[in-house]
N, C-alpha and C positions, 0 to 999 in steps of 0.2 A: 504493500500500500504506500502511495506517496505521502510525504509528511503533511501535516496540517499547519505546522508552525515553522517558518523560516527565520533562522537567527543569523543576523549578519554581523560579521566583523566590520569595523569602521575604517580604521587607518589603512590606506592602500586599497582595500576592497571597495569601499564606497567613495572615499575622498582621496584626492591625488596628492601624495606626499612629494612627488617630483616637482610640485609647484613651489616648494621652498628650496629647490636646488640652487637657484641664483644667490640666495643668502649664503649658502655654504661656499659658493664660488667667490663671493665677495670676501668672506672671512678667512677662507683657507687657500684661495687661489685655485681651487679645483672643485667643481660641482660634485664629483664622485665621492667626496667625503660625506655627502648626505647619506649614501648607502652604508658607509663605514659606521657613521653615527647611529643609524637606525638599527643595523645588525647588532651593534654593541648594546644598544638600549634594550632590545629584545633579550639578548643573552643575560644581561644583568637583572632584568626583571624576573626571569626564570630563576636565576641564582638567588636573588633575594627571597623568593618564595620557598625554594628548597632549603634555604638556611634559616627559615622562619623569621624573616624580617620583612618590613613593608614600609616603603615611602611611595607617594603617588607618582604616576608615570611622568607627569610634567616636571616634578622635582628631580626625578631620576634622569630625565632627559637633559636638564641643565647641568647636572653633575657629569654626565657622559661628555657633554660639550666641553667642559673645562678639562676633562681628562685628555680628550683628543687635541685640545689646544696645546697642552704640554707635550704630547707626542709629536705634533707638527711644528712646535716652537712658534706658536701664534699667540699674540697678546689679545685677550678679550676684554672688553669693557662691560660694565653693568648694563649699558644700553644694548650691546650685542646680545646678551643673554635675554633681556626683555623682548627684543625683536624675535628671537626664536620662540619664546613662550607665546607671543602673540601669533606668530605664524602657525604654531601647532593648533591654535584654536580657530584659525580662519582659512583653512585650506578648502579649495573648491571641490565640488563633486565631479567624478568622471562623467563625461557626457552621456554614456549609456545607462546611467543609473536610474534617473527619474522616469524615463519611459518604461524601463523594465519593472520598476516597483509599481507603477500605475497598472501595468498589465497583470502582475502577480496578485495585487490586491483585488483587482476586478474579477479575478478567477477564484476568489474565495480563500486565498492563503492569509493566515495571520502572520504579521511581520513584526519582528523585534530586532534590536541591536544588542550586542555584547562587546564592549570595548575595554581595552586596558586603560584608556584615558579616564581621568577622575571626574567626579561631579564638578560642575562649575558653580561657584558661589554667587557670581553676579555676571550680568551680560549674557549674550546668546551662547548656546552650546555650539560645538563644532558642527553638529547636524543642523541646527537652526541656521547657522551662518551659511551652510552649503545648500539651504533650501530643501532639506530632506526630512526634517523632523516630523512633519505632518503625515508621513507615510506609515509611521510605526506606532503600534499599540503600546509598546514599552521601549524606553531607551535605558538599557541596563549597563552598569559599569562594574568592573571587578573591585572598584573602590569599596563597594558594599560588603565584600568578602575579605578584604585586606589580603588578597592573594591574586597573583597574575595568572592569566592563561599560560599554559594548558592545565592548571591545577583542576582536579575533578570537581572541587567545591564550586567553582564558578559556573560550570555547566549545569550542575544540579540546582544551583540558585535560580537559573533561568526556568527550569521546570517548575520550581515552587511558585515563582511569580506568575507564570503563564498557566499554572494549574493543569499541566499535561505530563504524561510519562515521557522519558527520553526517546522512546521509539516513535513518538509523534513529531519529533524535532529534527530538522536538518540544519547543520551549521554550514554557512556560506562564507568562505574566506579565500584570500589570495595566498594564504600561508599554510603549508603542509603541517607544520607543527601545531597550529590551532586545530586543524581537522583531526589530528591524532588524539588530541585531548578530548575532543567531542566524541570520537569513536569509542574512546575508553569507557564512557558512561552510557553508551547505547544510542547516540545520535547517528543518523546518516549524515552524509557530508557532500558538499559541492566545492570543488576547487576552481576558482577563477584565475586563469593563468595570465594575470597582469605581467608586463615585461619584467623579466628576472625572477618569475615565480612558477617554474615548471613543476610537474609531478616529481615525486621521489620514488623511482622504481626499485624498491628494495624488498626482496622476498622476506616474509615474516612480519612486515609492517602492513597495517590496513591501508588499502588504497581508497581514494575518494569514490563515493557512490556515483557521482557525476563529475565530469570535467567540461568546462566551457571557457571560451576565450574572453567573454564578457558577460554582463548580466542579461543582456538581450538574448544571447544564445542560451543561457540557463533558463530564462523565462519560457523560451520556445520549447525546450525539453520538458519542462515541468507542466506546462499547460496542455501539452499533447498527451501526457500520461493519463491513463484512466484513474478516476478518483472515486 
């Protein structure tokens, strides 16, 4: 049976982190440092959870920025760090996202998000800024669990809030590591192969239930499936 609830990762899956590459080009002289920063951010978020520590994703992101500045021998100002924090909150949506979400919701799917990014105390959320907030029944953050994806607790939290069993949920993400965490608690999964995010063909690891180049392709796959 197809899932009734689609749970979307936010950063890179729905919103375009490459939009902040010019900031890294300005600060480090190389836009590719964006990927180094994001990969280190994900690694240290997992490490913090495994070692039973927690700081929010934006705070961790600022710390990783300072670490890379030391590595690359770059001098950062407080204003540079503030610019990154602002950029993390104001990234645009990928162009395929809004049409696909419209189609999925029209076909009866319940939509939610699950992001490593924290609650926003004031001002618009990243989804609100990207014009996507209205599509979702729930905007959930791991901040409520004080543990980062792919910890099992965060996916089980989604099930409690949405009042559904794991088998009714499909995790939609551009990151294989996120989908492995969702599989671990009984979700199905869909990998969106944004640039730089291919499948991981390793025997012994669960493979995505569906693979799509973008959300439009995923919506076409899901809406054609019998329900």
